Residue frames as a rotation matrix with the C-alpha (Angstrom) as fourth column:
MET 1
0.427 -0.192 -0.884 3.16
-0.341 -0.939 0.039 -10.90
-0.837 0.284 -0.467 23.34
ILE 2
0.605 -0.261 0.753 3.96
0.777 0.403 -0.484 -11.16
-0.177 0.877 0.446 19.68
GLU 3
0.124 -0.716 -0.687 7.22
0.089 -0.682 0.726 -9.40
-0.988 -0.151 -0.021 18.83
PHE 4
0.834 0.103 0.542 7.61
0.546 -0.021 -0.837 -7.71
-0.075 0.994 -0.074 15.45
THR 5
-0.207 -0.943 0.261 10.58
0.943 -0.263 -0.204 -5.89
0.261 0.204 0.943 13.89
TYR 6
-0.339 -0.127 0.932 11.33
0.075 -0.991 -0.108 -2.25
0.938 0.034 0.345 14.82
GLY 7
-0.980 -0.171 0.101 10.52
-0.060 -0.232 -0.971 -3.02
0.189 -0.958 0.217 18.50
LEU 8
-0.335 0.922 0.195 6.86
-0.827 -0.387 0.407 -3.40
0.451 -0.025 0.892 18.07
GLN 9
-0.996 0.051 -0.068 4.93
0.078 0.860 -0.504 -5.66
0.033 -0.507 -0.861 20.37
ILE 10
-0.211 0.977 0.037 1.22
-0.807 -0.195 0.557 -6.60
0.551 0.088 0.830 20.25
ASP 11
-0.557 0.274 0.784 -0.58
-0.613 0.501 -0.611 -8.58
-0.560 -0.821 -0.111 22.94
GLU 12
-0.979 0.190 -0.067 -2.18
0.103 0.758 0.644 -11.75
0.173 0.624 -0.762 21.51
LYS 13
-0.437 0.876 -0.205 -5.38
0.712 0.198 -0.673 -10.81
-0.549 -0.440 -0.711 23.13
GLU 14
-0.188 0.377 -0.907 -5.70
-0.390 -0.876 -0.284 -7.80
-0.902 0.300 0.311 20.90
LEU 15
-0.712 -0.046 -0.701 -5.92
-0.699 0.155 0.699 -10.17
0.076 0.987 -0.142 17.88
ARG 16
0.013 0.844 0.537 -9.22
-0.580 0.443 -0.683 -12.07
-0.814 -0.303 0.495 17.32
PHE 17
-0.882 -0.281 -0.378 -9.32
-0.470 0.515 0.717 -15.17
-0.007 0.810 -0.586 15.08
GLU 18
0.132 0.966 0.222 -12.62
-0.704 0.249 -0.665 -16.50
-0.698 -0.068 0.713 13.80
SER 19
-0.871 -0.273 0.408 -13.11
0.044 0.784 0.620 -19.78
-0.489 0.558 -0.671 11.94
VAL 20
0.065 0.899 -0.434 -15.45
-0.661 -0.287 -0.693 -19.80
-0.747 0.332 0.575 9.09
GLN 21
0.418 0.099 0.903 -16.43
0.425 0.857 -0.291 -22.16
-0.803 0.506 0.316 6.27
ALA 22
-0.447 -0.634 -0.631 -14.39
-0.346 -0.529 0.775 -21.77
-0.825 0.565 0.018 3.26
GLY 23
0.593 0.750 -0.292 -15.93
-0.554 0.118 -0.824 -21.96
-0.584 0.650 0.485 -0.27
GLY 24
0.009 -0.594 -0.804 -14.75
-0.997 0.059 -0.054 -23.90
0.079 0.802 -0.592 -3.13
PRO 25
0.271 0.083 -0.959 -14.03
-0.404 0.914 -0.035 -27.60
0.874 0.397 0.281 -3.59
GLY 26
-0.473 -0.495 0.729 -13.73
-0.873 0.152 -0.464 -29.89
0.119 -0.856 -0.504 -0.67
GLY 27
-0.641 0.217 -0.736 -15.94
-0.121 0.919 0.376 -32.86
0.758 0.330 -0.562 -1.27
GLN 28
0.276 0.822 -0.498 -18.12
0.507 0.316 0.802 -34.39
0.817 -0.474 -0.329 1.55
ASN 29
-0.200 -0.379 -0.903 -16.05
0.979 -0.120 -0.167 -32.57
-0.045 -0.918 0.395 4.17
VAL 30
-0.711 -0.283 0.644 -16.60
0.391 -0.920 0.028 -29.02
0.584 0.271 0.765 2.97
ASN 31
0.075 0.823 0.564 -19.89
-0.214 -0.539 0.815 -28.41
0.974 -0.182 0.135 4.91
LYS 32
0.723 0.242 -0.647 -18.56
0.499 0.465 0.732 -29.83
0.477 -0.852 0.216 8.16
VAL 33
0.118 -0.824 -0.555 -15.23
0.960 -0.049 0.277 -28.04
-0.255 -0.565 0.785 8.69
ALA 34
0.988 0.125 -0.095 -14.53
0.121 -0.992 -0.046 -24.43
-0.100 0.034 -0.994 9.28
SER 35
0.339 -0.938 0.069 -11.04
0.913 0.346 0.217 -24.15
-0.228 -0.010 0.974 7.74
ALA 36
0.108 -0.310 0.945 -10.97
0.499 -0.805 -0.321 -20.59
0.860 0.506 0.068 6.68
VAL 37
-0.061 -0.183 -0.981 -9.70
0.984 -0.173 -0.029 -18.03
-0.164 -0.968 0.190 9.18
VAL 38
0.496 0.300 0.815 -10.59
0.396 -0.913 0.095 -14.34
0.773 0.275 -0.572 9.75
LEU 39
-0.392 -0.626 -0.674 -8.05
0.920 -0.251 -0.302 -12.24
0.020 -0.738 0.674 11.77
ARG 40
0.626 0.561 0.542 -9.43
0.448 -0.827 0.340 -9.10
0.639 0.030 -0.769 13.25
PHE 41
-0.341 -0.717 -0.608 -7.39
0.940 -0.262 -0.218 -6.37
-0.003 -0.646 0.763 14.74
ASP 42
0.758 0.650 -0.059 -8.79
0.652 -0.755 0.063 -3.04
-0.003 -0.086 -0.996 16.09
ILE 43
-0.306 -0.902 0.305 -6.29
0.875 -0.393 -0.283 -0.51
0.375 0.180 0.909 14.84
ALA 44
0.054 0.300 0.952 -8.47
0.029 -0.954 0.299 2.72
0.998 0.012 -0.060 15.78
HIS 45
0.807 0.351 0.475 -8.64
-0.426 -0.211 0.880 1.82
0.409 -0.912 -0.021 19.53
ASN 46
0.609 -0.655 -0.446 -5.11
0.657 0.732 -0.177 0.33
0.443 -0.185 0.877 19.82
GLU 47
0.946 -0.260 0.193 -2.82
-0.321 -0.829 0.457 1.85
0.041 -0.495 -0.868 22.22
SER 48
0.571 -0.779 0.260 0.19
0.307 0.496 0.813 -0.39
-0.762 -0.384 0.522 21.96
LEU 49
0.106 -0.492 0.864 1.20
0.993 0.005 -0.119 1.03
0.054 0.870 0.489 18.52
PRO 50
-0.652 -0.336 -0.680 2.75
0.376 -0.922 0.095 4.55
-0.659 -0.194 0.727 18.06
GLU 51
0.206 0.847 -0.489 0.42
-0.010 -0.498 -0.867 7.01
-0.978 0.184 -0.094 16.50
ALA 52
-0.146 -0.379 -0.914 2.49
-0.899 -0.335 0.282 7.39
-0.413 0.863 -0.292 13.30
VAL 53
-0.972 -0.236 0.012 2.48
-0.214 0.900 0.379 3.55
-0.100 0.366 -0.925 12.74
ARG 54
-0.348 0.901 0.258 -1.33
0.529 0.416 -0.739 3.31
-0.774 -0.120 -0.622 13.42
GLN 55
0.294 0.467 -0.834 -1.93
-0.407 -0.729 -0.551 6.08
-0.865 0.501 -0.024 10.79
ARG 56
-0.485 -0.508 -0.712 0.27
-0.867 0.175 0.466 4.41
-0.113 0.843 -0.525 8.17
LEU 57
-0.934 0.127 0.333 -1.29
0.095 0.989 -0.111 1.04
-0.344 -0.072 -0.936 9.00
MET 58
-0.028 0.991 -0.131 -4.81
0.181 -0.124 -0.976 2.53
-0.983 -0.051 -0.176 8.47
ALA 59
0.208 -0.022 -0.978 -3.68
-0.819 -0.551 -0.162 3.98
-0.535 0.834 -0.132 5.12
LEU 60
-0.718 -0.559 -0.416 -2.18
-0.695 0.548 0.465 0.64
-0.032 0.623 -0.782 3.95
ALA 61
-0.628 0.573 0.526 -5.11
-0.005 0.673 -0.739 -1.35
-0.778 -0.467 -0.420 5.13
GLY 62
-0.907 0.293 -0.302 -7.23
-0.388 -0.300 0.872 0.04
0.165 0.908 0.385 2.30
ARG 63
-0.068 0.990 -0.128 -10.52
-0.755 0.033 0.655 -1.87
0.652 0.141 0.745 1.85
ARG 64
-0.209 -0.065 -0.976 -9.55
0.389 0.910 -0.143 -4.44
0.897 -0.410 -0.165 4.52
LEU 65
-0.979 -0.090 -0.184 -10.46
0.204 -0.498 -0.843 -1.72
-0.016 -0.862 0.506 7.06
THR 66
-0.126 0.990 -0.062 -13.93
0.950 0.139 0.281 -1.48
0.287 -0.024 -0.958 8.42
ARG 67
0.230 0.284 0.931 -15.72
0.155 -0.955 0.253 1.77
0.961 0.086 -0.263 9.21
ASP 68
0.982 0.188 0.018 -15.01
0.010 -0.145 0.989 1.16
0.188 -0.971 -0.144 12.87
GLY 69
0.396 -0.908 0.136 -11.31
-0.894 -0.415 -0.170 1.08
0.211 -0.054 -0.976 12.25
GLU 70
0.364 -0.217 0.906 -10.90
-0.446 0.813 0.374 -2.68
-0.818 -0.540 0.199 12.40
LEU 71
-0.316 -0.611 -0.726 -8.47
-0.944 0.129 0.302 -4.48
-0.091 0.781 -0.618 10.23
VAL 72
0.560 0.607 0.565 -9.89
-0.474 0.793 -0.382 -7.79
-0.680 -0.054 0.731 8.60
ILE 73
-0.419 -0.723 -0.550 -7.60
-0.905 0.280 0.321 -10.34
-0.078 0.632 -0.771 7.10
ARG 74
0.637 0.686 0.352 -9.19
-0.616 0.727 -0.302 -13.48
-0.463 -0.024 0.886 5.62
SER 75
-0.443 -0.859 -0.258 -7.23
-0.868 0.338 0.365 -16.62
-0.226 0.385 -0.895 4.78
VAL 76
0.598 0.736 0.318 -8.64
-0.550 0.665 -0.504 -19.45
-0.582 0.127 0.803 2.76
GLU 77
0.189 -0.526 -0.829 -5.63
-0.936 0.160 -0.315 -20.68
0.298 0.835 -0.462 0.71
HIS 78
-0.801 -0.587 -0.118 -4.89
-0.534 0.789 -0.302 -23.80
0.271 -0.179 -0.946 2.76
ARG 79
-0.156 0.746 -0.647 -6.98
-0.146 0.631 0.762 -26.77
0.977 0.214 0.011 3.70
THR 80
-0.077 0.141 -0.987 -6.35
0.886 0.463 -0.003 -26.71
0.456 -0.875 -0.161 7.39
GLN 81
0.875 0.461 0.147 -7.34
0.328 -0.789 0.519 -24.12
0.355 -0.406 -0.842 9.91
LEU 82
0.615 -0.682 -0.396 -3.91
0.458 -0.100 0.883 -24.01
-0.642 -0.725 0.251 11.50
GLN 83
-0.446 -0.686 0.575 -2.12
0.868 -0.176 0.464 -23.25
-0.217 0.706 0.674 8.10
ASN 84
0.179 0.495 0.850 -4.74
0.679 -0.688 0.258 -20.47
0.712 0.531 -0.459 7.40
ARG 85
0.943 0.158 -0.293 -4.20
0.330 -0.570 0.753 -19.03
-0.048 -0.806 -0.589 10.81
GLU 86
0.130 -0.975 -0.183 -0.51
0.620 -0.064 0.782 -18.94
-0.774 -0.215 0.596 10.26
ALA 87
-0.411 -0.193 0.891 -0.99
0.890 -0.295 0.346 -17.33
0.196 0.936 0.293 6.79
ALA 88
0.632 0.623 0.461 -3.25
0.469 -0.781 0.412 -14.63
0.617 -0.045 -0.786 8.16
LEU 89
0.829 -0.393 -0.398 -0.76
0.277 -0.329 0.903 -13.88
-0.486 -0.859 -0.164 10.94
SER 90
-0.218 -0.910 0.352 2.02
0.816 0.027 0.577 -13.80
-0.535 0.413 0.737 8.46
ARG 91
-0.092 0.212 0.973 0.15
0.799 -0.568 0.199 -11.27
0.595 0.795 -0.117 6.20
PHE 92
0.878 0.479 0.016 -0.64
0.356 -0.674 0.648 -9.19
0.321 -0.563 -0.762 9.25
GLN 93
0.427 -0.836 -0.345 3.00
0.547 -0.065 0.835 -9.14
-0.721 -0.545 0.429 10.22
GLU 94
-0.448 -0.564 0.694 4.12
0.888 -0.191 0.418 -8.07
-0.104 0.803 0.586 6.72
LEU 95
0.283 0.614 0.736 1.50
0.596 -0.714 0.367 -5.27
0.751 0.335 -0.569 6.78
LEU 96
0.955 0.017 -0.297 2.56
0.259 -0.537 0.802 -4.08
-0.146 -0.843 -0.518 10.25
GLU 97
0.095 -0.994 -0.051 6.26
0.692 0.029 0.721 -4.17
-0.716 -0.104 0.691 9.30
GLU 98
-0.333 -0.204 0.920 5.58
0.863 -0.460 0.210 -2.04
0.381 0.864 0.330 6.20
ALA 99
0.624 0.661 0.417 3.67
0.418 -0.733 0.537 0.40
0.660 -0.161 -0.733 8.27
ALA 100
0.806 -0.380 -0.453 6.42
0.408 -0.196 0.892 0.56
-0.428 -0.904 -0.003 10.84
ARG 101
-0.140 -0.870 0.472 9.07
0.960 -0.002 0.281 1.28
-0.244 0.492 0.836 8.26
LEU 102
0.055 0.076 -0.996 9.67
0.177 -0.982 -0.065 5.06
-0.983 -0.172 -0.068 7.94
PRO 103
0.802 0.192 0.566 9.06
0.572 0.027 -0.820 6.42
-0.173 0.981 -0.089 4.49
GLN 104
-0.147 -0.986 0.076 12.14
0.956 -0.122 0.265 7.72
-0.252 0.112 0.961 2.83
LYS 105
0.437 0.295 -0.850 12.49
0.118 -0.955 -0.271 11.53
-0.892 0.018 -0.452 2.50
ARG 106
0.658 -0.109 0.745 12.80
0.750 0.011 -0.661 12.79
0.064 0.994 0.089 -0.95
LEU 107
-0.110 -0.810 -0.575 15.99
0.595 -0.517 0.615 14.78
-0.796 -0.275 0.540 -1.56
PRO 108
0.812 0.483 -0.328 15.29
0.068 -0.636 -0.768 17.77
-0.580 0.601 -0.549 -3.82
THR 109
-0.118 -0.914 0.388 17.78
0.757 0.170 0.631 17.86
-0.643 0.368 0.672 -6.82
ARG 110
0.043 0.094 -0.995 18.73
-0.323 -0.941 -0.103 20.59
-0.946 0.325 -0.011 -9.13
VAL 111
0.893 0.221 0.393 18.24
0.311 0.327 -0.892 20.52
-0.326 0.919 0.223 -12.89
PRO 112
-0.092 -0.991 0.094 21.66
0.762 -0.009 0.648 20.56
-0.642 0.131 0.756 -14.59
ARG 113
-0.018 0.001 -1.000 22.49
-0.304 -0.953 0.004 23.69
-0.952 0.304 0.018 -16.53
SER 114
-0.944 -0.300 -0.141 23.19
-0.233 0.299 0.925 21.71
-0.235 0.906 -0.352 -19.74
VAL 115
-0.542 0.801 0.256 19.55
0.833 0.553 0.031 20.35
-0.117 0.230 -0.966 -19.55
GLN 116
0.213 0.694 -0.688 18.12
0.481 -0.688 -0.544 23.77
-0.850 -0.215 -0.480 -19.03
GLU 117
-0.288 -0.396 -0.872 19.99
-0.551 -0.676 0.489 25.17
-0.784 0.621 -0.023 -21.95
ARG 118
-0.979 -0.057 0.195 19.12
0.113 0.645 0.756 22.26
-0.169 0.762 -0.625 -24.21
ARG 119
-0.176 0.984 0.008 15.38
0.891 0.163 -0.423 22.84
-0.418 -0.067 -0.906 -23.31
LEU 120
0.164 0.206 -0.965 15.62
0.115 -0.975 -0.188 26.58
-0.980 -0.080 -0.183 -23.95
SER 121
-0.676 -0.564 -0.474 17.46
-0.461 -0.178 0.869 26.05
-0.575 0.807 -0.139 -27.30
ALA 122
-0.826 0.410 0.386 14.88
0.544 0.759 0.358 23.50
-0.146 0.506 -0.850 -28.40
LYS 123
0.086 0.914 -0.397 12.08
0.748 -0.323 -0.580 26.01
-0.658 -0.247 -0.712 -27.55
LYS 124
-0.075 -0.218 -0.973 13.75
-0.342 -0.911 0.231 28.75
-0.937 0.350 -0.007 -29.51
ALA 125
-0.949 -0.301 -0.095 14.23
-0.194 0.322 0.927 26.51
-0.248 0.898 -0.364 -32.56
HIS 126
-0.522 0.814 0.255 10.60
0.837 0.546 -0.029 25.38
-0.163 0.198 -0.967 -32.42
GLY 127
0.280 0.537 -0.796 9.46
0.319 -0.834 -0.451 29.13
-0.905 -0.128 -0.405 -32.11
GLU 128
-0.422 -0.514 -0.747 11.53
-0.482 -0.570 0.665 29.99
-0.767 0.641 -0.007 -35.09
ILE 129
-0.946 0.216 0.243 10.03
0.325 0.650 0.687 27.15
-0.009 0.728 -0.685 -37.28
LYS 130
-0.099 0.993 -0.063 6.59
0.938 0.072 -0.338 28.43
-0.331 -0.092 -0.939 -36.34
ARG 131
0.192 0.159 -0.968 7.42
0.031 -0.987 -0.156 32.05
-0.981 0.000 -0.195 -37.00
LEU 132
-0.807 -0.510 -0.297 8.69
-0.302 -0.075 0.950 31.05
-0.507 0.857 -0.094 -40.59
ARG 133
-0.652 0.592 0.473 5.37
0.734 0.649 0.199 29.44
-0.189 0.477 -0.858 -41.25
ASN 134
0.093 0.703 -0.705 3.55
0.405 -0.673 -0.619 32.80
-0.910 -0.228 -0.347 -40.99
ARG 135
0.521 0.153 0.840 2.54
0.849 -0.197 -0.491 34.67
0.090 0.968 -0.232 -44.07
PRO 136
-0.528 -0.848 -0.055 4.94
0.849 -0.529 0.010 37.48
-0.037 -0.042 0.998 -44.99
VAL 137
0.419 0.640 -0.644 3.72
0.507 -0.754 -0.418 41.00
-0.753 -0.151 -0.641 -44.32
ASP 138
0.922 0.031 0.386 4.03
0.360 -0.434 -0.826 43.53
0.143 0.900 -0.411 -47.18
GLY 139
0.686 -0.702 0.189 7.66
-0.628 -0.703 -0.332 44.35
0.366 0.109 -0.924 -47.79
ASP 140
0.400 -0.464 0.791 9.06
-0.550 0.568 0.612 41.19
-0.733 -0.680 -0.028 -46.09
TRP 141
0.900 -0.110 0.421 9.93
0.349 0.760 -0.548 39.60
-0.260 0.641 0.722 -49.54
ASP 142
0.796 -0.604 -0.050 12.88
-0.481 -0.580 -0.658 41.83
0.368 0.547 -0.752 -50.15
């Protein structure tokens, strides 16, 4: 079991790690070693996460989510497979903790009276300027 914050626990069997070849420079060793790691976690069919956390996790996953509801995190930044595995697990943990955090409720605030009065007086002044631009009707020159 892997323990996360907010009391979340995920069985290690639910995480699948795959080793793949990483692109980029590596010399003669690059074609022999599979140092990149792909972490896969099936969000859609997971029952250990609360429903609200699952929904937020799916929303946060973005394009890392497959059509089948599987989260895919690829790590290639390190030269060793073990470091890439730890980096992928760390990124998964950050994503899960962000999904587990409850969104803050917005507290509605009132617009202060002084702000309302300032806005209305500005509107009246602007309207008066526009009214004075109009051509005078016969008899208004007096």
